[in-house]
C-alpha positions in Angstrom: 112.6 105.0 43.5 114.3 108.0 45.0 113.9 109.0 48.7 112.7 112.5 49.4 115.2 115.0 50.7 115.4 115.4 54.5 113.4 118.4 55.7 115.1 121.2 57.5 114.5 122.1 61.2 112.8 125.2 60.0 110.2 123.2 58.1 109.8 120.9 61.1 109.0 123.9 63.4 106.6 125.3 60.8 104.7 122.0 60.6 104.5 121.8 64.4 103.2 125.4 64.7 100.6 124.8 62.1 99.5 121.5 63.7 99.2 123.1 67.1 97.4 126.1 65.8 94.6 124.0 64.4 93.8 122.5 67.8 90.7 123.6 69.7 90.7 124.5 73.4 89.0 121.3 74.6 91.5 119.3 72.7 94.3 121.0 74.6 92.6 120.1 77.9 92.1 116.5 76.8 95.8 116.3 75.8 96.9 117.8 79.1 94.8 115.2 81.1 96.0 112.4 78.9 99.6 113.3 79.7 99.0 114.2 83.4 97.3 111.1 84.6 100.0 108.6 83.5 102.7 111.0 84.7 101.1 111.2 88.1 100.8 107.4 88.3 104.5 107.0 87.3 105.6 109.6 89.8 103.6 107.8 92.5 105.3 104.5 91.7 108.7 106.1 91.7 108.2 107.6 95.2 106.7 104.5 96.5 109.7 102.4 95.6 112.0 104.8 97.5 110.4 103.8 100.8 110.3 100.1 99.9 114.1 99.8 100.1 114.4 101.4 103.5 114.1 98.6 106.0 114.6 99.2 109.6 116.4 96.6 111.6 114.1 94.2 113.6 115.1 93.3 117.1 113.9 89.9 118.4 114.2 89.2 122.1 114.5 85.6 123.2 114.0 84.1 126.7 117.1 82.5 128.1 116.8 79.4 130.2 119.4 77.6 132.2 120.8 74.6 130.5 120.4 72.4 133.5 116.6 72.9 134.1 114.6 69.9 134.9 111.7 68.4 132.9 109.3 69.4 135.7 110.3 73.0 135.4 109.7 72.9 131.6 106.3 71.3 132.0 105.4 73.9 134.8 106.4 76.8 132.5 104.4 75.3 129.6 101.3 74.9 131.8 101.7 78.5 133.0 102.0 79.8 129.4 99.0 77.7 128.3 96.9 79.1 131.2 97.9 82.7 130.2 97.0 82.0 126.6 93.7 80.5 127.5 92.9 83.5 129.7 93.7 85.9 126.8 91.5 83.8 124.5 88.6 83.9 127.0 88.9 87.7 127.3 88.9 88.0 123.5 85.8 85.8 123.3 84.0 87.9 125.8 84.8 91.1 123.9 83.4 89.5 120.7 80.3 88.3 122.6 79.7 91.8 123.9 80.0 93.2 120.4 77.6 90.5 119.1 75.1 91.3 121.9 75.3 95.0 121.1 74.7 94.4 117.4 71.7 92.1 118.2 70.2 94.8 120.4 70.4 97.2 117.4 68.7 94.6 115.3 71.6 93.7 113.1 
């Protein structure tokens, strides 16, 4: 079995023009949308990855304590920190309680 002769570029362009000439206007719109949507998604992913690699440095501040502090000082600091944490939790609970009371007043 013999293979057909390769077509010339002129024949290729003739076939493409004939194929495109047979399309109706709504088919062109559908083809444009079919190409535009994946292209938009791809471009979005491309630009999203550009920002993902730019990481700003993070600065972490630590408290410094003297090495010779006593156990009583450590316990006193922990108690003060715990009281501060409990006060913040109590304030937060009051905020949520006010929110819940307001929602109940509205019938929700």
